[in-house]
PDBQT receptor file of N, H, CA, C and O in Angstrom, charges set to zero:
ATOM      1  N   MET A   1       0.061 -71.175  28.408  1.00  0.00    +0.000 N 
ATOM      2  CA  MET A   1       0.174 -69.782  28.004  1.00  0.00    +0.000 C 
ATOM      3  C   MET A   1      -0.304 -69.591  26.563  1.00  0.00    +0.000 C 
ATOM      4  O   MET A   1      -1.007 -68.631  26.250  1.00  0.00    +0.000 OA
ATOM      5  N   GLN A   2       0.090 -70.521  25.696  1.00  0.00    +0.000 N 
ATOM      6  H   GLN A   2       0.662 -71.301  25.950  1.00  0.00    +0.000 HD
ATOM      7  CA  GLN A   2      -0.296 -70.409  24.291  1.00  0.00    +0.000 C 
ATOM      8  C   GLN A   2      -1.814 -70.538  24.149  1.00  0.00    +0.000 C 
ATOM      9  O   GLN A   2      -2.422 -69.882  23.304  1.00  0.00    +0.000 OA
ATOM     10  N   LYS A   3      -2.415 -71.382  24.975  1.00  0.00    +0.000 N 
ATOM     11  H   LYS A   3      -1.921 -71.915  25.662  1.00  0.00    +0.000 HD
ATOM     12  CA  LYS A   3      -3.868 -71.565  24.918  1.00  0.00    +0.000 C 
ATOM     13  C   LYS A   3      -4.582 -70.264  25.306  1.00  0.00    +0.000 C 
ATOM     14  O   LYS A   3      -5.609 -69.928  24.715  1.00  0.00    +0.000 OA
ATOM     15  N   ALA A   4      -4.059 -69.542  26.275  1.00  0.00    +0.000 N 
ATOM     16  H   ALA A   4      -3.225 -69.814  26.754  1.00  0.00    +0.000 HD
ATOM     17  CA  ALA A   4      -4.655 -68.273  26.696  1.00  0.00    +0.000 C 
ATOM     18  C   ALA A   4      -4.582 -67.234  25.580  1.00  0.00    +0.000 C 
ATOM     19  O   ALA A   4      -5.518 -66.456  25.394  1.00  0.00    +0.000 OA
ATOM     20  N   ILE A   5      -3.481 -67.220  24.842  1.00  0.00    +0.000 N 
ATOM     21  H   ILE A   5      -2.722 -67.853  24.994  1.00  0.00    +0.000 HD
ATOM     22  CA  ILE A   5      -3.338 -66.278  23.728  1.00  0.00    +0.000 C 
ATOM     23  C   ILE A   5      -4.354 -66.598  22.638  1.00  0.00    +0.000 C 
ATOM     24  O   ILE A   5      -4.977 -65.691  22.086  1.00  0.00    +0.000 OA
ATOM     25  N   ILE A   6      -4.522 -67.858  22.331  1.00  0.00    +0.000 N 
ATOM     26  H   ILE A   6      -4.016 -68.594  22.780  1.00  0.00    +0.000 HD
ATOM     27  CA  ILE A   6      -5.472 -68.269  21.295  1.00  0.00    +0.000 C 
ATOM     28  C   ILE A   6      -6.899 -67.912  21.716  1.00  0.00    +0.000 C 
ATOM     29  O   ILE A   6      -7.685 -67.425  20.904  1.00  0.00    +0.000 OA
ATOM     30  N   ILE A   7      -7.225 -68.151  22.970  1.00  0.00    +0.000 N 
ATOM     31  H   ILE A   7      -6.586 -68.547  23.630  1.00  0.00    +0.000 HD
ATOM     32  CA  ILE A   7      -8.566 -67.814  23.467  1.00  0.00    +0.000 C 
ATOM     33  C   ILE A   7      -8.778 -66.298  23.419  1.00  0.00    +0.000 C 
ATOM     34  O   ILE A   7      -9.844 -65.829  23.020  1.00  0.00    +0.000 OA
ATOM     35  N   SER A   8      -7.761 -65.538  23.827  1.00  0.00    +0.000 N 
ATOM     36  H   SER A   8      -6.896 -65.919  24.151  1.00  0.00    +0.000 HD
ATOM     37  CA  SER A   8      -7.863 -64.077  23.794  1.00  0.00    +0.000 C 
ATOM     38  C   SER A   8      -8.074 -63.570  22.377  1.00  0.00    +0.000 C 
ATOM     39  O   SER A   8      -8.895 -62.681  22.152  1.00  0.00    +0.000 OA
ATOM     40  N   LEU A   9      -7.346 -64.123  21.426  1.00  0.00    +0.000 N 
ATOM     41  H   LEU A   9      -6.679 -64.846  21.608  1.00  0.00    +0.000 HD
ATOM     42  CA  LEU A   9      -7.524 -63.730  20.031  1.00  0.00    +0.000 C 
ATOM     43  C   LEU A   9      -8.922 -64.083  19.530  1.00  0.00    +0.000 C 
ATOM     44  O   LEU A   9      -9.543 -63.299  18.813  1.00  0.00    +0.000 OA
ATOM     45  N   GLY A  10      -9.404 -65.233  19.897  1.00  0.00    +0.000 N 
ATOM     46  H   GLY A  10      -8.900 -65.871  20.480  1.00  0.00    +0.000 HD
ATOM     47  CA  GLY A  10     -10.755 -65.635  19.504  1.00  0.00    +0.000 C 
ATOM     48  C   GLY A  10     -11.809 -64.700  20.063  1.00  0.00    +0.000 C 
ATOM     49  O   GLY A  10     -12.759 -64.336  19.370  1.00  0.00    +0.000 OA
ATOM     50  N   VAL A  11     -11.638 -64.311  21.326  1.00  0.00    +0.000 N 
ATOM     51  H   VAL A  11     -10.866 -64.607  21.889  1.00  0.00    +0.000 HD
ATOM     52  CA  VAL A  11     -12.589 -63.383  21.945  1.00  0.00    +0.000 C 
ATOM     53  C   VAL A  11     -12.543 -62.034  21.248  1.00  0.00    +0.000 C 
ATOM     54  O   VAL A  11     -13.589 -61.447  20.973  1.00  0.00    +0.000 OA
ATOM     55  N   LEU A  12     -11.342 -61.529  20.957  1.00  0.00    +0.000 N 
ATOM     56  H   LEU A  12     -10.492 -62.006  21.180  1.00  0.00    +0.000 HD
ATOM     57  CA  LEU A  12     -11.210 -60.236  20.278  1.00  0.00    +0.000 C 
ATOM     58  C   LEU A  12     -11.824 -60.278  18.880  1.00  0.00    +0.000 C 
ATOM     59  O   LEU A  12     -12.505 -59.336  18.474  1.00  0.00    +0.000 OA
ATOM     60  N   ILE A  13     -11.590 -61.349  18.153  1.00  0.00    +0.000 N 
ATOM     61  H   ILE A  13     -11.036 -62.113  18.483  1.00  0.00    +0.000 HD
ATOM     62  CA  ILE A  13     -12.169 -61.481  16.812  1.00  0.00    +0.000 C 
ATOM     63  C   ILE A  13     -13.686 -61.569  16.907  1.00  0.00    +0.000 C 
ATOM     64  O   ILE A  13     -14.393 -60.992  16.080  1.00  0.00    +0.000 OA
ATOM     65  N   GLY A  14     -14.189 -62.281  17.898  1.00  0.00    +0.000 N 
ATOM     66  H   GLY A  14     -13.615 -62.750  18.569  1.00  0.00    +0.000 HD
ATOM     67  CA  GLY A  14     -15.631 -62.386  18.087  1.00  0.00    +0.000 C 
ATOM     68  C   GLY A  14     -16.264 -61.045  18.412  1.00  0.00    +0.000 C 
ATOM     69  O   GLY A  14     -17.314 -60.705  17.867  1.00  0.00    +0.000 OA
ATOM     70  N   ILE A  15     -15.639 -60.284  19.291  1.00  0.00    +0.000 N 
ATOM     71  H   ILE A  15     -14.786 -60.560  19.734  1.00  0.00    +0.000 HD
ATOM     72  CA  ILE A  15     -16.161 -58.960  19.649  1.00  0.00    +0.000 C 
ATOM     73  C   ILE A  15     -16.124 -58.044  18.434  1.00  0.00    +0.000 C 
ATOM     74  O   ILE A  15     -17.074 -57.300  18.194  1.00  0.00    +0.000 OA
ATOM     75  N   ALA A  16     -15.047 -58.088  17.671  1.00  0.00    +0.000 N 
ATOM     76  H   ALA A  16     -14.275 -58.692  17.866  1.00  0.00    +0.000 HD
ATOM     77  CA  ALA A  16     -14.952 -57.250  16.470  1.00  0.00    +0.000 C 
ATOM     78  C   ALA A  16     -16.050 -57.624  15.475  1.00  0.00    +0.000 C 
ATOM     79  O   ALA A  16     -16.640 -56.752  14.838  1.00  0.00    +0.000 OA
ATOM     80  N   GLY A  17     -16.320 -58.918  15.346  1.00  0.00    +0.000 N 
ATOM     81  H   GLY A  17     -15.841 -59.627  15.863  1.00  0.00    +0.000 HD
ATOM     82  CA  GLY A  17     -17.379 -59.363  14.444  1.00  0.00    +0.000 C 
ATOM     83  C   GLY A  17     -18.747 -58.882  14.890  1.00  0.00    +0.000 C 
ATOM     84  O   GLY A  17     -19.555 -58.446  14.070  1.00  0.00    +0.000 OA
ATOM     85  N   ILE A  18     -19.007 -58.959  16.181  1.00  0.00    +0.000 N 
ATOM     86  H   ILE A  18     -18.351 -59.314  16.847  1.00  0.00    +0.000 HD
ATOM     87  CA  ILE A  18     -20.296 -58.509  16.711  1.00  0.00    +0.000 C 
ATOM     88  C   ILE A  18     -20.461 -57.003  16.498  1.00  0.00    +0.000 C 
ATOM     89  O   ILE A  18     -21.538 -56.540  16.121  1.00  0.00    +0.000 OA
ATOM     90  N   LEU A  19     -19.390 -56.240  16.739  1.00  0.00    +0.000 N 
ATOM     91  H   LEU A  19     -18.516 -56.616  17.045  1.00  0.00    +0.000 HD
ATOM     92  CA  LEU A  19     -19.460 -54.794  16.524  1.00  0.00    +0.000 C 
ATOM     93  C   LEU A  19     -19.675 -54.466  15.047  1.00  0.00    +0.000 C 
ATOM     94  O   LEU A  19     -20.411 -53.536  14.718  1.00  0.00    +0.000 OA
ATOM     95  N   THR A  20     -19.040 -55.219  14.167  1.00  0.00    +0.000 N 
ATOM     96  H   THR A  20     -18.443 -55.975  14.434  1.00  0.00    +0.000 HD
ATOM     97  CA  THR A  20     -19.210 -54.997  12.732  1.00  0.00    +0.000 C 
ATOM     98  C   THR A  20     -20.637 -55.279  12.304  1.00  0.00    +0.000 C 
ATOM     99  O   THR A  20     -21.229 -54.507  11.549  1.00  0.00    +0.000 OA
ATOM    100  N   ILE A  21     -21.190 -56.379  12.781  1.00  0.00    +0.000 N 
ATOM    101  H   ILE A  21     -20.710 -57.006  13.394  1.00  0.00    +0.000 HD
ATOM    102  CA  ILE A  21     -22.577 -56.721  12.457  1.00  0.00    +0.000 C 
ATOM    103  C   ILE A  21     -23.522 -55.655  13.007  1.00  0.00    +0.000 C 
ATOM    104  O   ILE A  21     -24.464 -55.250  12.326  1.00  0.00    +0.000 OA
ATOM    105  N   GLY A  22     -23.279 -55.204  14.222  1.00  0.00    +0.000 N 
ATOM    106  H   GLY A  22     -22.514 -55.533  14.776  1.00  0.00    +0.000 HD
ATOM    107  CA  GLY A  22     -24.118 -54.163  14.818  1.00  0.00    +0.000 C 
ATOM    108  C   GLY A  22     -24.075 -52.865  14.024  1.00  0.00    +0.000 C 
ATOM    109  O   GLY A  22     -25.105 -52.222  13.824  1.00  0.00    +0.000 OA
ATOM    110  N   ALA A  23     -22.885 -52.480  13.572  1.00  0.00    +0.000 N 
ATOM    111  H   ALA A  23     -22.048 -53.003  13.735  1.00  0.00    +0.000 HD
ATOM    112  CA  ALA A  23     -22.760 -51.255  12.774  1.00  0.00    +0.000 C 
ATOM    113  C   ALA A  23     -23.474 -51.404  11.440  1.00  0.00    +0.000 C 
ATOM    114  O   ALA A  23     -24.114 -50.466  10.963  1.00  0.00    +0.000 OA
ATOM    115  N   HIS A  24     -23.365 -52.569  10.847  1.00  0.00    +0.000 N 
ATOM    116  H   HIS A  24     -22.846 -53.330  11.234  1.00  0.00    +0.000 HD
ATOM    117  CA  HIS A  24     -24.047 -52.817   9.567  1.00  0.00    +0.000 C 
ATOM    118  C   HIS A  24     -25.561 -52.752   9.744  1.00  0.00    +0.000 C 
ATOM    119  O   HIS A  24     -26.260 -52.145   8.931  1.00  0.00    +0.000 OA
ATOM    120  N   LEU A  25     -26.063 -53.374  10.799  1.00  0.00    +0.000 N 
ATOM    121  H   LEU A  25     -25.495 -53.866  11.459  1.00  0.00    +0.000 HD
ATOM    122  CA  LEU A  25     -27.508 -53.343  11.046  1.00  0.00    +0.000 C 
ATOM    123  C   LEU A  25     -27.992 -51.933  11.345  1.00  0.00    +0.000 C 
ATOM    124  O   LEU A  25     -29.082 -51.549  10.921  1.00  0.00    +0.000 OA
ATOM    125  N   ALA A  26     -27.196 -51.162  12.067  1.00  0.00    +0.000 N 
ATOM    126  H   ALA A  26     -26.311 -51.474  12.411  1.00  0.00    +0.000 HD
ATOM    127  CA  ALA A  26     -27.576 -49.785  12.372  1.00  0.00    +0.000 C 
ATOM    128  C   ALA A  26     -27.641 -48.950  11.096  1.00  0.00    +0.000 C 
ATOM    129  O   ALA A  26     -28.561 -48.150  10.922  1.00  0.00    +0.000 OA
ATOM    130  N   ALA A  27     -26.674 -49.132  10.211  1.00  0.00    +0.000 N 
ATOM    131  H   ALA A  27     -25.927 -49.782  10.353  1.00  0.00    +0.000 HD
ATOM    132  CA  ALA A  27     -26.673 -48.381   8.952  1.00  0.00    +0.000 C 
ATOM    133  C   ALA A  27     -27.846 -48.802   8.074  1.00  0.00    +0.000 C 
ATOM    134  O   ALA A  27     -28.480 -47.960   7.438  1.00  0.00    +0.000 OA
ATOM    135  N   ALA A  28     -28.138 -50.100   8.035  1.00  0.00    +0.000 N 
ATOM    136  H   ALA A  28     -27.623 -50.784   8.551  1.00  0.00    +0.000 HD
ATOM    137  CA  ALA A  28     -29.251 -50.585   7.226  1.00  0.00    +0.000 C 
ATOM    138  C   ALA A  28     -30.577 -50.075   7.777  1.00  0.00    +0.000 C 
ATOM    139  O   ALA A  28     -31.475 -49.718   7.014  1.00  0.00    +0.000 OA
ATOM    140  N   THR A  29     -30.699 -50.041   9.089  1.00  0.00    +0.000 N 
ATOM    141  H   THR A  29     -29.970 -50.331   9.709  1.00  0.00    +0.000 HD
ATOM    142  CA  THR A  29     -31.922 -49.534   9.710  1.00  0.00    +0.000 C 
ATOM    143  C   THR A  29     -32.088 -48.049   9.424  1.00  0.00    +0.000 C 
ATOM    144  O   THR A  29     -33.191 -47.585   9.137  1.00  0.00    +0.000 OA
ATOM    145  N   GLN A  30     -31.000 -47.315   9.501  1.00  0.00    +0.000 N 
ATOM    146  H   GLN A  30     -30.104 -47.692   9.734  1.00  0.00    +0.000 HD
ATOM    147  CA  GLN A  30     -31.056 -45.878   9.231  1.00  0.00    +0.000 C 
ATOM    148  C   GLN A  30     -31.495 -45.629   7.791  1.00  0.00    +0.000 C 
ATOM    149  O   GLN A  30     -32.293 -44.727   7.537  1.00  0.00    +0.000 OA
ATOM    150  N   LEU A  31     -30.984 -46.420   6.845  1.00  0.00    +0.000 N 
ATOM    151  H   LEU A  31     -30.337 -47.153   7.051  1.00  0.00    +0.000 HD
ATOM    152  CA  LEU A  31     -31.399 -46.268   5.457  1.00  0.00    +0.000 C 
ATOM    153  C   LEU A  31     -32.860 -46.656   5.276  1.00  0.00    +0.000 C 
ATOM    154  O   LEU A  31     -33.592 -45.993   4.541  1.00  0.00    +0.000 OA
ATOM    155  N   ALA A  32     -33.281 -47.710   5.932  1.00  0.00    +0.000 N 
ATOM    156  H   ALA A  32     -32.686 -48.249   6.529  1.00  0.00    +0.000 HD
ATOM    157  CA  ALA A  32     -34.658 -48.189   5.769  1.00  0.00    +0.000 C 
ATOM    158  C   ALA A  32     -35.662 -47.208   6.356  1.00  0.00    +0.000 C 
ATOM    159  O   ALA A  32     -36.775 -47.082   5.845  1.00  0.00    +0.000 OA
ATOM    160  N   LEU A  33     -35.287 -46.518   7.415  1.00  0.00    +0.000 N 
ATOM    161  H   LEU A  33     -34.383 -46.621   7.831  1.00  0.00    +0.000 HD
ATOM    162  CA  LEU A  33     -36.203 -45.601   8.086  1.00  0.00    +0.000 C 
ATOM    163  C   LEU A  33     -36.061 -44.163   7.611  1.00  0.00    +0.000 C 
ATOM    164  O   LEU A  33     -36.754 -43.275   8.108  1.00  0.00    +0.000 OA
ATOM    165  N   TYR A  34     -35.179 -43.927   6.663  1.00  0.00    +0.000 N 
ATOM    166  H   TYR A  34     -34.617 -44.648   6.259  1.00  0.00    +0.000 HD
ATOM    167  CA  TYR A  34     -34.919 -42.568   6.191  1.00  0.00    +0.000 C 
ATOM    168  C   TYR A  34     -36.133 -42.019   5.448  1.00  0.00    +0.000 C 
ATOM    169  O   TYR A  34     -36.633 -42.630   4.503  1.00  0.00    +0.000 OA
ATOM    170  N   GLU A  35     -36.592 -40.863   5.892  1.00  0.00    +0.000 N 
ATOM    171  H   GLU A  35     -36.186 -40.366   6.660  1.00  0.00    +0.000 HD
ATOM    172  CA  GLU A  35     -37.695 -40.183   5.221  1.00  0.00    +0.000 C 
ATOM    173  C   GLU A  35     -37.196 -38.805   4.817  1.00  0.00    +0.000 C 
ATOM    174  O   GLU A  35     -36.954 -37.961   5.681  1.00  0.00    +0.000 OA
ATOM    175  N   PRO A  36     -37.040 -38.564   3.540  1.00  0.00    +0.000 N 
ATOM    176  CA  PRO A  36     -36.525 -37.258   3.117  1.00  0.00    +0.000 C 
ATOM    177  C   PRO A  36     -37.516 -36.145   3.437  1.00  0.00    +0.000 C 
ATOM    178  O   PRO A  36     -38.730 -36.343   3.398  1.00  0.00    +0.000 OA
ATOM    179  N   ASP A  37     -36.984 -34.995   3.746  1.00  0.00    +0.000 N 
ATOM    180  H   ASP A  37     -35.998 -34.834   3.777  1.00  0.00    +0.000 HD
ATOM    181  CA  ASP A  37     -37.836 -33.830   3.987  1.00  0.00    +0.000 C 
ATOM    182  C   ASP A  37     -38.494 -33.398   2.680  1.00  0.00    +0.000 C 
ATOM    183  O   ASP A  37     -38.042 -33.762   1.593  1.00  0.00    +0.000 OA
ATOM    184  N   GLU A  38     -39.553 -32.628   2.799  1.00  0.00    +0.000 N 
ATOM    185  H   GLU A  38     -39.919 -32.333   3.681  1.00  0.00    +0.000 HD
ATOM    186  CA  GLU A  38     -40.229 -32.150   1.601  1.00  0.00    +0.000 C 
ATOM    187  C   GLU A  38     -39.298 -31.265   0.772  1.00  0.00    +0.000 C 
ATOM    188  O   GLU A  38     -39.367 -31.272  -0.457  1.00  0.00    +0.000 OA
ATOM    189  N   GLU A  39     -38.434 -30.510   1.435  1.00  0.00    +0.000 N 
ATOM    190  H   GLU A  39     -38.378 -30.504   2.434  1.00  0.00    +0.000 HD
ATOM    191  CA  GLU A  39     -37.488 -29.668   0.712  1.00  0.00    +0.000 C 
ATOM    192  C   GLU A  39     -36.530 -30.511  -0.113  1.00  0.00    +0.000 C 
ATOM    193  O   GLU A  39     -36.213 -30.163  -1.251  1.00  0.00    +0.000 OA
ATOM    194  N   ASP A  40     -36.062 -31.636   0.465  1.00  0.00    +0.000 N 
ATOM    195  H   ASP A  40     -36.319 -31.919   1.389  1.00  0.00    +0.000 HD
ATOM    196  CA  ASP A  40     -35.159 -32.526  -0.258  1.00  0.00    +0.000 C 
ATOM    197  C   ASP A  40     -35.851 -33.096  -1.489  1.00  0.00    +0.000 C 
ATOM    198  O   ASP A  40     -35.230 -33.192  -2.548  1.00  0.00    +0.000 OA
ATOM    199  N   GLU A  41     -37.116 -33.475  -1.379  1.00  0.00    +0.000 N 
ATOM    200  H   GLU A  41     -37.621 -33.398  -0.519  1.00  0.00    +0.000 HD
ATOM    201  CA  GLU A  41     -37.837 -34.037  -2.511  1.00  0.00    +0.000 C 
ATOM    202  C   GLU A  41     -38.003 -32.994  -3.613  1.00  0.00    +0.000 C 
ATOM    203  O   GLU A  41     -37.861 -33.306  -4.795  1.00  0.00    +0.000 OA
ATOM    204  N   ASN A  42     -38.301 -31.763  -3.226  1.00  0.00    +0.000 N 
ATOM    205  H   ASN A  42     -38.415 -31.509  -2.266  1.00  0.00    +0.000 HD
ATOM    206  CA  ASN A  42     -38.468 -30.701  -4.221  1.00  0.00    +0.000 C 
ATOM    207  C   ASN A  42     -37.159 -30.407  -4.936  1.00  0.00    +0.000 C 
ATOM    208  O   ASN A  42     -37.160 -30.172  -6.145  1.00  0.00    +0.000 OA
ATOM    209  N   GLU A  43     -36.057 -30.413  -4.225  1.00  0.00    +0.000 N 
ATOM    210  H   GLU A  43     -36.057 -30.604  -3.243  1.00  0.00    +0.000 HD
ATOM    211  CA  GLU A  43     -34.754 -30.177  -4.841  1.00  0.00    +0.000 C 
ATOM    212  C   GLU A  43     -34.400 -31.301  -5.801  1.00  0.00    +0.000 C 
ATOM    213  O   GLU A  43     -33.844 -31.052  -6.870  1.00  0.00    +0.000 OA
ATOM    214  N   ALA A  44     -34.717 -32.534  -5.429  1.00  0.00    +0.000 N 
ATOM    215  H   ALA A  44     -35.168 -32.736  -4.560  1.00  0.00    +0.000 HD
ATOM    216  CA  ALA A  44     -34.403 -33.677  -6.282  1.00  0.00    +0.000 C 
ATOM    217  C   ALA A  44     -35.223 -33.620  -7.569  1.00  0.00    +0.000 C 
ATOM    218  O   ALA A  44     -34.724 -33.969  -8.639  1.00  0.00    +0.000 OA
ATOM    219  N   ARG A  45     -36.462 -33.188  -7.471  1.00  0.00    +0.000 N 
ATOM    220  H   ARG A  45     -36.868 -32.905  -6.602  1.00  0.00    +0.000 HD
ATOM    221  CA  ARG A  45     -37.326 -33.112  -8.657  1.00  0.00    +0.000 C 
ATOM    222  C   ARG A  45     -36.896 -31.998  -9.606  1.00  0.00    +0.000 C 
ATOM    223  O   ARG A  45     -37.039 -32.122 -10.822  1.00  0.00    +0.000 OA
ATOM    224  N   SER A  46     -36.370 -30.911  -9.046  1.00  0.00    +0.000 N 
ATOM    225  H   SER A  46     -36.254 -30.810  -8.058  1.00  0.00    +0.000 HD
ATOM    226  CA  SER A  46     -36.012 -29.771  -9.885  1.00  0.00    +0.000 C 
ATOM    227  C   SER A  46     -34.697 -30.004 -10.625  1.00  0.00    +0.000 C 
ATOM    228  O   SER A  46     -34.397 -29.286 -11.579  1.00  0.00    +0.000 OA
ATOM    229  N   LYS A  47     -33.916 -30.984 -10.209  1.00  0.00    +0.000 N 
ATOM    230  H   LYS A  47     -34.160 -31.567  -9.434  1.00  0.00    +0.000 HD
ATOM    231  CA  LYS A  47     -32.606 -31.232 -10.861  1.00  0.00    +0.000 C 
ATOM    232  C   LYS A  47     -32.752 -32.056 -12.102  1.00  0.00    +0.000 C 
ATOM    233  O   LYS A  47     -31.759 -32.354 -12.766  1.00  0.00    +0.000 OA
TER     234      LYS A  47
């Protein structure tokens, strides 16, 4: 029984790690592919 609990915890930690890595990669990709609109660039220059 104790072995099953340890395995279950390991699986849950592994899934959480994979989801965390996926979210990080998605955010990094979104930042890397971000292209500001021309309006955003004009507003940034005027400030």
